[in-house]
mmCIF file of the N, C-alpha and C atoms, coordinates in Angstrom:
data_MODEL
# 
_entry.id   MODEL 
# 
loop_
_atom_site.group_PDB 
_atom_site.id 
_atom_site.type_symbol 
_atom_site.label_atom_id 
_atom_site.label_alt_id 
_atom_site.label_comp_id 
_atom_site.label_asym_id 
_atom_site.label_entity_id 
_atom_site.label_seq_id 
_atom_site.pdbx_PDB_ins_code 
_atom_site.Cartn_x 
_atom_site.Cartn_y 
_atom_site.Cartn_z 
_atom_site.occupancy 
_atom_site.B_iso_or_equiv 
_atom_site.pdbx_formal_charge 
_atom_site.auth_seq_id 
_atom_site.auth_comp_id 
_atom_site.auth_asym_id 
_atom_site.auth_atom_id 
_atom_site.pdbx_PDB_model_num 
ATOM 1   N N  . MET A 1 1  ? -32.155 -11.280 1.990   1.00 0.00 ? 1  MET A N  1 
ATOM 2   C CA . MET A 1 1  ? -32.023 -12.244 2.101   1.00 0.00 ? 1  MET A CA 1 
ATOM 3   C C  . MET A 1 1  ? -31.102 -12.438 -0.178  1.00 0.00 ? 1  MET A C  1 
ATOM 4   N N  . LEU A 1 2  ? -30.130 -12.134 -0.260  1.00 0.00 ? 2  LEU A N  1 
ATOM 5   C CA . LEU A 1 2  ? -30.524 -11.846 -1.777  1.00 0.00 ? 2  LEU A CA 1 
ATOM 6   C C  . LEU A 1 2  ? -30.543 -14.009 -2.487  1.00 0.00 ? 2  LEU A C  1 
ATOM 7   N N  . ASP A 1 3  ? -31.063 -14.261 -3.620  1.00 0.00 ? 3  ASP A N  1 
ATOM 8   C CA . ASP A 1 3  ? -31.827 -14.704 -4.136  1.00 0.00 ? 3  ASP A CA 1 
ATOM 9   C C  . ASP A 1 3  ? -30.257 -15.569 -4.607  1.00 0.00 ? 3  ASP A C  1 
ATOM 10  N N  . ARG A 1 4  ? -30.726 -17.348 -4.981  1.00 0.00 ? 4  ARG A N  1 
ATOM 11  C CA . ARG A 1 4  ? -29.160 -18.016 -5.679  1.00 0.00 ? 4  ARG A CA 1 
ATOM 12  C C  . ARG A 1 4  ? -28.101 -17.227 -6.683  1.00 0.00 ? 4  ARG A C  1 
ATOM 13  N N  . GLU A 1 5  ? -29.135 -17.272 -7.402  1.00 0.00 ? 5  GLU A N  1 
ATOM 14  C CA . GLU A 1 5  ? -28.290 -16.544 -8.979  1.00 0.00 ? 5  GLU A CA 1 
ATOM 15  C C  . GLU A 1 5  ? -28.503 -15.373 -9.156  1.00 0.00 ? 5  GLU A C  1 
ATOM 16  N N  . ASN A 1 6  ? -28.643 -14.367 -7.829  1.00 0.00 ? 6  ASN A N  1 
ATOM 17  C CA . ASN A 1 6  ? -28.022 -13.218 -7.335  1.00 0.00 ? 6  ASN A CA 1 
ATOM 18  C C  . ASN A 1 6  ? -26.210 -13.396 -6.914  1.00 0.00 ? 6  ASN A C  1 
ATOM 19  N N  . ILE A 1 7  ? -27.012 -14.403 -5.553  1.00 0.00 ? 7  ILE A N  1 
ATOM 20  C CA . ILE A 1 7  ? -25.748 -14.599 -5.203  1.00 0.00 ? 7  ILE A CA 1 
ATOM 21  C C  . ILE A 1 7  ? -24.016 -14.973 -5.816  1.00 0.00 ? 7  ILE A C  1 
ATOM 22  N N  . HIS A 1 8  ? -24.958 -16.047 -7.067  1.00 0.00 ? 8  HIS A N  1 
ATOM 23  C CA . HIS A 1 8  ? -23.524 -16.403 -7.563  1.00 0.00 ? 8  HIS A CA 1 
ATOM 24  C C  . HIS A 1 8  ? -23.079 -15.563 -8.689  1.00 0.00 ? 8  HIS A C  1 
ATOM 25  N N  . ARG A 1 9  ? -24.063 -14.080 -9.094  1.00 0.00 ? 9  ARG A N  1 
ATOM 26  C CA . ARG A 1 9  ? -23.664 -13.208 -9.966  1.00 0.00 ? 9  ARG A CA 1 
ATOM 27  C C  . ARG A 1 9  ? -22.621 -12.077 -9.316  1.00 0.00 ? 9  ARG A C  1 
ATOM 28  N N  . ARG A 1 10 ? -23.254 -12.274 -7.725  1.00 0.00 ? 10 ARG A N  1 
ATOM 29  C CA . ARG A 1 10 ? -22.286 -11.474 -7.747  1.00 0.00 ? 10 ARG A CA 1 
ATOM 30  C C  . ARG A 1 10 ? -20.696 -11.713 -6.736  1.00 0.00 ? 10 ARG A C  1 
ATOM 31  N N  . ILE A 1 11 ? -21.046 -13.438 -6.740  1.00 0.00 ? 11 ILE A N  1 
ATOM 32  C CA . ILE A 1 11 ? -19.724 -14.131 -6.545  1.00 0.00 ? 11 ILE A CA 1 
ATOM 33  C C  . ILE A 1 11 ? -18.604 -13.964 -8.037  1.00 0.00 ? 11 ILE A C  1 
ATOM 34  N N  . ILE A 1 12 ? -19.162 -14.095 -8.939  1.00 0.00 ? 12 ILE A N  1 
ATOM 35  C CA . ILE A 1 12 ? -18.161 -13.715 -10.169 1.00 0.00 ? 12 ILE A CA 1 
ATOM 36  C C  . ILE A 1 12 ? -18.337 -12.381 -10.307 1.00 0.00 ? 12 ILE A C  1 
ATOM 37  N N  . GLU A 1 13 ? -18.736 -11.543 -9.987  1.00 0.00 ? 13 GLU A N  1 
ATOM 38  C CA . GLU A 1 13 ? -18.167 -10.052 -10.206 1.00 0.00 ? 13 GLU A CA 1 
ATOM 39  C C  . GLU A 1 13 ? -17.044 -9.747  -9.501  1.00 0.00 ? 13 GLU A C  1 
ATOM 40  N N  . LEU A 1 14 ? -17.141 -9.703  -7.799  1.00 0.00 ? 14 LEU A N  1 
ATOM 41  C CA . LEU A 1 14 ? -16.102 -10.285 -7.175  1.00 0.00 ? 14 LEU A CA 1 
ATOM 42  C C  . LEU A 1 14 ? -14.808 -10.743 -7.263  1.00 0.00 ? 14 LEU A C  1 
ATOM 43  N N  . GLU A 1 15 ? -15.077 -12.084 -7.369  1.00 0.00 ? 15 GLU A N  1 
ATOM 44  C CA . GLU A 1 15 ? -14.007 -12.565 -8.282  1.00 0.00 ? 15 GLU A CA 1 
ATOM 45  C C  . GLU A 1 15 ? -13.350 -12.074 -9.675  1.00 0.00 ? 15 GLU A C  1 
ATOM 46  N N  . VAL A 1 16 ? -13.766 -11.134 -10.472 1.00 0.00 ? 16 VAL A N  1 
ATOM 47  C CA . VAL A 1 16 ? -13.755 -10.997 -11.597 1.00 0.00 ? 16 VAL A CA 1 
ATOM 48  C C  . VAL A 1 16 ? -12.520 -9.514  -10.969 1.00 0.00 ? 16 VAL A C  1 
ATOM 49  N N  . GLU A 1 17 ? -12.791 -9.128  -9.690  1.00 0.00 ? 17 GLU A N  1 
ATOM 50  C CA . GLU A 1 17 ? -12.277 -7.727  -9.439  1.00 0.00 ? 17 GLU A CA 1 
ATOM 51  C C  . GLU A 1 17 ? -10.936 -8.281  -8.316  1.00 0.00 ? 17 GLU A C  1 
ATOM 52  N N  . HIS A 1 18 ? -11.236 -9.692  -7.677  1.00 0.00 ? 18 HIS A N  1 
ATOM 53  C CA . HIS A 1 18 ? -10.366 -10.279 -6.688  1.00 0.00 ? 18 HIS A CA 1 
ATOM 54  C C  . HIS A 1 18 ? -9.046  -10.657 -8.407  1.00 0.00 ? 18 HIS A C  1 
ATOM 55  N N  . ARG A 1 19 ? -9.613  -10.957 -9.284  1.00 0.00 ? 19 ARG A N  1 
ATOM 56  C CA . ARG A 1 19 ? -8.484  -11.013 -9.957  1.00 0.00 ? 19 ARG A CA 1 
ATOM 57  C C  . ARG A 1 19 ? -7.605  -10.174 -10.687 1.00 0.00 ? 19 ARG A C  1 
ATOM 58  N N  . ASP A 1 20 ? -8.916  -9.092  -11.072 1.00 0.00 ? 20 ASP A N  1 
ATOM 59  C CA . ASP A 1 20 ? -7.754  -7.635  -11.847 1.00 0.00 ? 20 ASP A CA 1 
ATOM 60  C C  . ASP A 1 20 ? -7.377  -6.958  -9.827  1.00 0.00 ? 20 ASP A C  1 
ATOM 61  N N  . LEU A 1 21 ? -7.112  -7.435  -9.597  1.00 0.00 ? 21 LEU A N  1 
ATOM 62  C CA . LEU A 1 21 ? -6.827  -6.492  -8.058  1.00 0.00 ? 21 LEU A CA 1 
ATOM 63  C C  . LEU A 1 21 ? -5.169  -7.239  -7.924  1.00 0.00 ? 21 LEU A C  1 
ATOM 64  N N  . ASP A 1 22 ? -5.451  -8.219  -8.172  1.00 0.00 ? 22 ASP A N  1 
ATOM 65  C CA . ASP A 1 22 ? -4.298  -9.976  -8.314  1.00 0.00 ? 22 ASP A CA 1 
ATOM 66  C C  . ASP A 1 22 ? -3.127  -8.959  -9.149  1.00 0.00 ? 22 ASP A C  1 
ATOM 67  N N  . ALA A 1 23 ? -3.617  -8.965  -11.040 1.00 0.00 ? 23 ALA A N  1 
ATOM 68  C CA . ALA A 1 23 ? -2.543  -8.043  -11.532 1.00 0.00 ? 23 ALA A CA 1 
ATOM 69  C C  . ALA A 1 23 ? -2.089  -7.122  -11.414 1.00 0.00 ? 23 ALA A C  1 
ATOM 70  N N  . VAL A 1 24 ? -2.854  -5.863  -10.903 1.00 0.00 ? 24 VAL A N  1 
ATOM 71  C CA . VAL A 1 24 ? -2.393  -5.288  -10.111 1.00 0.00 ? 24 VAL A CA 1 
ATOM 72  C C  . VAL A 1 24 ? -1.019  -4.991  -9.227  1.00 0.00 ? 24 VAL A C  1 
ATOM 73  N N  . ILE A 1 25 ? -1.762  -5.804  -8.680  1.00 0.00 ? 25 ILE A N  1 
ATOM 74  C CA . ILE A 1 25 ? -0.574  -5.740  -7.747  1.00 0.00 ? 25 ILE A CA 1 
ATOM 75  C C  . ILE A 1 25 ? 0.848   -5.987  -7.329  1.00 0.00 ? 25 ILE A C  1 
ATOM 76  N N  . ASP A 1 26 ? 0.263   -6.835  -8.730  1.00 0.00 ? 26 ASP A N  1 
ATOM 77  C CA . ASP A 1 26 ? 1.848   -7.826  -9.095  1.00 0.00 ? 26 ASP A CA 1 
ATOM 78  C C  . ASP A 1 26 ? 2.457   -7.000  -9.671  1.00 0.00 ? 26 ASP A C  1 
ATOM 79  N N  . VAL A 1 27 ? 2.169   -6.367  -10.507 1.00 0.00 ? 27 VAL A N  1 
ATOM 80  C CA . VAL A 1 27 ? 2.414   -4.884  -11.421 1.00 0.00 ? 27 VAL A CA 1 
ATOM 81  C C  . VAL A 1 27 ? 3.408   -3.822  -10.647 1.00 0.00 ? 27 VAL A C  1 
ATOM 82  N N  . MET A 1 28 ? 2.502   -3.679  -9.764  1.00 0.00 ? 28 MET A N  1 
ATOM 83  C CA . MET A 1 28 ? 2.988   -2.219  -8.591  1.00 0.00 ? 28 MET A CA 1 
ATOM 84  C C  . MET A 1 28 ? 3.890   -2.886  -7.780  1.00 0.00 ? 28 MET A C  1 
ATOM 85  N N  . ALA A 1 29 ? 4.017   -4.266  -7.300  1.00 0.00 ? 29 ALA A N  1 
ATOM 86  C CA . ALA A 1 29 ? 5.468   -4.948  -6.605  1.00 0.00 ? 29 ALA A CA 1 
ATOM 87  C C  . ALA A 1 29 ? 6.400   -5.095  -6.939  1.00 0.00 ? 29 ALA A C  1 
ATOM 88  N N  . ASN A 1 30 ? 6.187   -4.809  -8.236  1.00 0.00 ? 30 ASN A N  1 
ATOM 89  C CA . ASN A 1 30 ? 7.678   -5.140  -9.717  1.00 0.00 ? 30 ASN A CA 1 
ATOM 90  C C  . ASN A 1 30 ? 8.317   -3.955  -9.853  1.00 0.00 ? 30 ASN A C  1 
ATOM 91  N N  . GLU A 1 31 ? 7.117   -2.833  -9.410  1.00 0.00 ? 31 GLU A N  1 
ATOM 92  C CA . GLU A 1 31 ? 8.358   -1.598  -10.554 1.00 0.00 ? 31 GLU A CA 1 
ATOM 93  C C  . GLU A 1 31 ? 8.933   -1.024  -8.861  1.00 0.00 ? 31 GLU A C  1 
ATOM 94  N N  . VAL A 1 32 ? 9.992   -0.815  -9.494  1.00 0.00 ? 32 VAL A N  1 
ATOM 95  C CA . VAL A 1 32 ? 11.131  0.455   -9.164  1.00 0.00 ? 32 VAL A CA 1 
ATOM 96  C C  . VAL A 1 32 ? 11.013  1.022   -7.580  1.00 0.00 ? 32 VAL A C  1 
ATOM 97  N N  . ARG A 1 33 ? 9.586   2.217   -8.019  1.00 0.00 ? 33 ARG A N  1 
ATOM 98  C CA . ARG A 1 33 ? 9.255   3.244   -8.069  1.00 0.00 ? 33 ARG A CA 1 
ATOM 99  C C  . ARG A 1 33 ? 7.521   3.039   -7.719  1.00 0.00 ? 33 ARG A C  1 
ATOM 100 N N  . ARG A 1 34 ? 7.718   2.082   -6.354  1.00 0.00 ? 34 ARG A N  1 
ATOM 101 C CA . ARG A 1 34 ? 5.951   2.083   -6.227  1.00 0.00 ? 34 ARG A CA 1 
ATOM 102 C C  . ARG A 1 34 ? 5.878   2.821   -4.724  1.00 0.00 ? 34 ARG A C  1 
ATOM 103 N N  . GLU A 1 35 ? 4.865   2.763   -4.822  1.00 0.00 ? 35 GLU A N  1 
ATOM 104 C CA . GLU A 1 35 ? 3.806   3.686   -4.108  1.00 0.00 ? 35 GLU A CA 1 
ATOM 105 C C  . GLU A 1 35 ? 4.016   2.617   -2.906  1.00 0.00 ? 35 GLU A C  1 
ATOM 106 N N  . GLU A 1 36 ? 4.251   2.259   -2.173  1.00 0.00 ? 36 GLU A N  1 
ATOM 107 C CA . GLU A 1 36 ? 3.463   1.198   -0.727  1.00 0.00 ? 36 GLU A CA 1 
ATOM 108 C C  . GLU A 1 36 ? 2.683   1.457   -0.189  1.00 0.00 ? 36 GLU A C  1 
ATOM 109 N N  . LEU A 1 37 ? 2.226   3.058   -0.029  1.00 0.00 ? 37 LEU A N  1 
ATOM 110 C CA . LEU A 1 37 ? 0.955   2.566   0.638   1.00 0.00 ? 37 LEU A CA 1 
ATOM 111 C C  . LEU A 1 37 ? -0.173  2.855   -0.241  1.00 0.00 ? 37 LEU A C  1 
ATOM 112 N N  . GLN A 1 38 ? -0.706  2.876   -1.520  1.00 0.00 ? 38 GLN A N  1 
ATOM 113 C CA . GLN A 1 38 ? -1.385  2.738   -2.488  1.00 0.00 ? 38 GLN A CA 1 
ATOM 114 C C  . GLN A 1 38 ? -1.696  0.656   -2.659  1.00 0.00 ? 38 GLN A C  1 
ATOM 115 N N  . LEU A 1 39 ? -0.280  0.126   -2.432  1.00 0.00 ? 39 LEU A N  1 
ATOM 116 C CA . LEU A 1 39 ? -0.085  -1.214  -2.847  1.00 0.00 ? 39 LEU A CA 1 
ATOM 117 C C  . LEU A 1 39 ? -0.677  -1.666  -1.340  1.00 0.00 ? 39 LEU A C  1 
ATOM 118 N N  . ARG A 1 40 ? -0.269  -0.989  -0.362  1.00 0.00 ? 40 ARG A N  1 
ATOM 119 C CA . ARG A 1 40 ? -1.072  -1.799  1.232   1.00 0.00 ? 40 ARG A CA 1 
ATOM 120 C C  . ARG A 1 40 ? -2.660  -1.995  0.979   1.00 0.00 ? 40 ARG A C  1 
ATOM 121 N N  . ARG A 1 41 ? -2.846  -0.228  0.013   1.00 0.00 ? 41 ARG A N  1 
ATOM 122 C CA . ARG A 1 41 ? -4.357  -0.081  0.253   1.00 0.00 ? 41 ARG A CA 1 
ATOM 123 C C  . ARG A 1 41 ? -5.196  -1.217  -1.037  1.00 0.00 ? 41 ARG A C  1 
ATOM 124 N N  . LEU A 1 42 ? -4.461  -1.544  -2.141  1.00 0.00 ? 42 LEU A N  1 
ATOM 125 C CA . LEU A 1 42 ? -4.787  -2.445  -2.528  1.00 0.00 ? 42 LEU A CA 1 
ATOM 126 C C  . LEU A 1 42 ? -4.660  -4.398  -2.165  1.00 0.00 ? 42 LEU A C  1 
ATOM 127 N N  . LYS A 1 43 ? -3.988  -4.647  -1.654  1.00 0.00 ? 43 LYS A N  1 
ATOM 128 C CA . LYS A 1 43 ? -3.937  -6.009  -1.162  1.00 0.00 ? 43 LYS A CA 1 
ATOM 129 C C  . LYS A 1 43 ? -5.050  -5.968  -0.225  1.00 0.00 ? 43 LYS A C  1 
ATOM 130 N N  . LYS A 1 44 ? -5.830  -4.657  0.524   1.00 0.00 ? 44 LYS A N  1 
ATOM 131 C CA . LYS A 1 44 ? -6.240  -5.122  1.598   1.00 0.00 ? 44 LYS A CA 1 
ATOM 132 C C  . LYS A 1 44 ? -7.491  -4.765  1.427   1.00 0.00 ? 44 LYS A C  1 
ATOM 133 N N  . ARG A 1 45 ? -7.994  -4.319  -0.192  1.00 0.00 ? 45 ARG A N  1 
ATOM 134 C CA . ARG A 1 45 ? -9.330  -4.496  -0.319  1.00 0.00 ? 45 ARG A CA 1 
ATOM 135 C C  . ARG A 1 45 ? -8.948  -5.816  -1.268  1.00 0.00 ? 45 ARG A C  1 
ATOM 136 N N  . LYS A 1 46 ? -8.390  -6.665  -1.398  1.00 0.00 ? 46 LYS A N  1 
ATOM 137 C CA . LYS A 1 46 ? -8.080  -8.066  -1.966  1.00 0.00 ? 46 LYS A CA 1 
ATOM 138 C C  . LYS A 1 46 ? -8.697  -8.691  -0.953  1.00 0.00 ? 46 LYS A C  1 
ATOM 139 N N  . LEU A 1 47 ? -7.685  -8.552  0.049   1.00 0.00 ? 47 LEU A N  1 
ATOM 140 C CA . LEU A 1 47 ? -8.552  -9.290  1.331   1.00 0.00 ? 47 LEU A CA 1 
ATOM 141 C C  . LEU A 1 47 ? -10.211 -9.069  1.859   1.00 0.00 ? 47 LEU A C  1 
ATOM 142 N N  . GLN A 1 48 ? -10.136 -8.107  1.787   1.00 0.00 ? 48 GLN A N  1 
ATOM 143 C CA . GLN A 1 48 ? -11.499 -7.805  1.205   1.00 0.00 ? 48 GLN A CA 1 
ATOM 144 C C  . GLN A 1 48 ? -13.362 -8.368  0.766   1.00 0.00 ? 48 GLN A C  1 
ATOM 145 N N  . LEU A 1 49 ? -12.458 -8.383  -0.550  1.00 0.00 ? 49 LEU A N  1 
ATOM 146 C CA . LEU A 1 49 ? -12.908 -9.073  -1.499  1.00 0.00 ? 49 LEU A CA 1 
ATOM 147 C C  . LEU A 1 49 ? -12.915 -10.316 -1.083  1.00 0.00 ? 49 LEU A C  1 
ATOM 148 N N  . LYS A 1 50 ? -11.991 -11.430 -0.980  1.00 0.00 ? 50 LYS A N  1 
ATOM 149 C CA . LYS A 1 50 ? -11.886 -12.697 -1.099  1.00 0.00 ? 50 LYS A CA 1 
ATOM 150 C C  . LYS A 1 50 ? -12.771 -12.819 0.672   1.00 0.00 ? 50 LYS A C  1 
ATOM 151 N N  . ASP A 1 51 ? -12.422 -11.636 2.011   1.00 0.00 ? 51 ASP A N  1 
ATOM 152 C CA . ASP A 1 51 ? -13.898 -12.403 2.929   1.00 0.00 ? 51 ASP A CA 1 
ATOM 153 C C  . ASP A 1 51 ? -14.988 -12.532 2.197   1.00 0.00 ? 51 ASP A C  1 
ATOM 154 N N  . HIS A 1 52 ? -15.369 -11.635 1.203   1.00 0.00 ? 52 HIS A N  1 
ATOM 155 C CA . HIS A 1 52 ? -16.992 -11.180 1.056   1.00 0.00 ? 52 HIS A CA 1 
ATOM 156 C C  . HIS A 1 52 ? -17.490 -12.185 0.149   1.00 0.00 ? 52 HIS A C  1 
ATOM 157 N N  . ILE A 1 53 ? -16.416 -12.687 -0.457  1.00 0.00 ? 53 ILE A N  1 
ATOM 158 C CA . ILE A 1 53 ? -17.223 -14.040 -1.250  1.00 0.00 ? 53 ILE A CA 1 
ATOM 159 C C  . ILE A 1 53 ? -17.558 -15.082 -1.029  1.00 0.00 ? 53 ILE A C  1 
ATOM 160 N N  . THR A 1 54 ? -16.327 -15.502 0.642   1.00 0.00 ? 54 THR A N  1 
ATOM 161 C CA . THR A 1 54 ? -16.283 -16.603 1.181   1.00 0.00 ? 54 THR A CA 1 
ATOM 162 C C  . THR A 1 54 ? -17.665 -17.029 1.852   1.00 0.00 ? 54 THR A C  1 
ATOM 163 N N  . LEU A 1 55 ? -17.755 -15.430 2.660   1.00 0.00 ? 55 LEU A N  1 
ATOM 164 C CA . LEU A 1 55 ? -19.572 -15.311 3.344   1.00 0.00 ? 55 LEU A CA 1 
ATOM 165 C C  . LEU A 1 55 ? -20.751 -15.249 2.103   1.00 0.00 ? 55 LEU A C  1 
ATOM 166 N N  . LEU A 1 56 ? -21.043 -15.261 1.307   1.00 0.00 ? 56 LEU A N  1 
ATOM 167 C CA . LEU A 1 56 ? -21.684 -15.036 -0.023  1.00 0.00 ? 56 LEU A CA 1 
ATOM 168 C C  . LEU A 1 56 ? -21.648 -16.339 -0.500  1.00 0.00 ? 56 LEU A C  1 
ATOM 169 N N  . ARG A 1 57 ? -20.611 -17.366 -0.604  1.00 0.00 ? 57 ARG A N  1 
ATOM 170 C CA . ARG A 1 57 ? -20.628 -18.644 -0.520  1.00 0.00 ? 57 ARG A CA 1 
ATOM 171 C C  . ARG A 1 57 ? -21.055 -19.741 0.575   1.00 0.00 ? 57 ARG A C  1 
ATOM 172 N N  . MET A 1 58 ? -21.135 -19.085 1.866   1.00 0.00 ? 58 MET A N  1 
ATOM 173 C CA . MET A 1 58 ? -21.523 -20.100 2.824   1.00 0.00 ? 58 MET A CA 1 
ATOM 174 C C  . MET A 1 58 ? -23.075 -19.955 2.744   1.00 0.00 ? 58 MET A C  1 
ATOM 175 N N  . GLN A 1 59 ? -23.361 -18.732 2.033   1.00 0.00 ? 59 GLN A N  1 
ATOM 176 C CA . GLN A 1 59 ? -25.478 -18.709 2.051   1.00 0.00 ? 59 GLN A CA 1 
ATOM 177 C C  . GLN A 1 59 ? -25.450 -19.188 1.547   1.00 0.00 ? 59 GLN A C  1 
ATOM 178 N N  . LEU A 1 60 ? -24.980 -20.084 0.686   1.00 0.00 ? 60 LEU A N  1 
ATOM 179 C CA . LEU A 1 60 ? -24.911 -21.324 -0.721  1.00 0.00 ? 60 LEU A CA 1 
ATOM 180 C C  . LEU A 1 60 ? -25.010 -22.224 -0.051  1.00 0.00 ? 60 LEU A C  1 
ATOM 181 N N  . ILE A 1 61 ? -24.751 -22.672 0.893   1.00 0.00 ? 61 ILE A N  1 
ATOM 182 C CA . ILE A 1 61 ? -24.520 -23.507 1.666   1.00 0.00 ? 61 ILE A CA 1 
ATOM 183 C C  . ILE A 1 61 ? -25.835 -23.875 2.627   1.00 0.00 ? 61 ILE A C  1 
ATOM 184 N N  . PRO A 1 62 ? -26.456 -24.550 2.572   1.00 0.00 ? 62 PRO A N  1 
ATOM 185 C CA . PRO A 1 62 ? -27.414 -24.928 2.869   1.00 0.00 ? 62 PRO A CA 1 
ATOM 186 C C  . PRO A 1 62 ? -27.935 -25.553 4.525   1.00 0.00 ? 62 PRO A C  1 
ATOM 187 N N  . ASP A 1 63 ? -28.289 -24.728 5.402   1.00 0.00 ? 63 ASP A N  1 
ATOM 188 C CA . ASP A 1 63 ? -28.754 -25.142 7.160   1.00 0.00 ? 63 ASP A CA 1 
ATOM 189 C C  . ASP A 1 63 ? -28.888 -26.840 7.085   1.00 0.00 ? 63 ASP A C  1 
ATOM 190 N N  . ILE A 1 64 ? -27.588 -26.878 8.237   1.00 0.00 ? 64 ILE A N  1 
ATOM 191 C CA . ILE A 1 64 ? -27.962 -28.617 8.354   1.00 0.00 ? 64 ILE A CA 1 
ATOM 192 C C  . ILE A 1 64 ? -28.672 -28.713 9.706   1.00 0.00 ? 64 ILE A C  1 
ATOM 193 N N  . PRO A 1 65 ? -29.245 -29.410 9.972   1.00 0.00 ? 65 PRO A N  1 
ATOM 194 C CA . PRO A 1 65 ? -30.021 -28.696 11.382  1.00 0.00 ? 65 PRO A CA 1 
ATOM 195 C C  . PRO A 1 65 ? -28.981 -29.914 12.562  1.00 0.00 ? 65 PRO A C  1 
ATOM 196 N N  . ALA A 1 66 ? -28.988 -29.444 13.460  1.00 0.00 ? 66 ALA A N  1 
ATOM 197 C CA . ALA A 1 66 ? -28.296 -30.036 14.564  1.00 0.00 ? 66 ALA A CA 1 
ATOM 198 C C  . ALA A 1 66 ? -28.176 -31.557 14.926  1.00 0.00 ? 66 ALA A C  1 
# 
């Protein structure tokens, strides 16, 4: 398991990539001749990043005994 500092660092890296993809998707979506397949792939990657970020954030939450 990664330590907290490494998890925070990785979350930041993934958030930057997520924002970059968002910008690229916006530009591509507004193009007259857009590549639909490439656009779908970018959107899928963006969702994967969001899921990964969520999982990493969950690792930062301490376990609470039931």
